[in-house]
C-alpha positions, 0 to 999 in steps of 0.5 A: 194898891189897897187891900180894901179896894181889891176886896170891893172890886172882887165882890163887885165882880161876884155880883155879875154871875149872881145877876146873870143867874137871876136873869136866867131864872136859876135864882128865883124871885123871892130869894134874898138875892138879886135886885129888890126893886118893886118893878123887878119883883112884879112877876117872874118874867119881870124878874128875869127881864130886869136882871138880864137887862141889868147885867151889861151896864153893871158889868161895865161898872164892875170892870171899871172898879177893878181898874180903879182898884189897881190904879194906885200901881200907876198913881201911888198918891191915890192909894188912900182914896182908892177904897172909897173910889172903888166903892163909889164905882160899884154903887154907881153900877148898882144904881145904873143897873137897877134903873136899866133893870127896872125899865126892862121889867116895867116894859115886860109888865106893860106888854103883859097888861096890853095882852091881857086887855 
């Protein structure tokens, strides 16, 4: 088990409550924290919807990253590759969460455009 992989997994887990706080509006749009994609930055409603939608898929990847980080306990030969594998899983979670969040934010924006028309 690699210390680097464990640190990456813990940092990955720490993103879950940050995303959740953004989704509740506790961490407002414009701070240096949260998903910084254009669709999610459009409005406060898009900010909250995008982050709420991003939490579940990202959380799955973060939990998988924890599993990958402790995998060398069962398969010691993976200990050298473990930090890189953990980082790949965390990054994949951020990408998937960002895509899901952007789509949710775009739906909020299009719903608002329909109401305003």
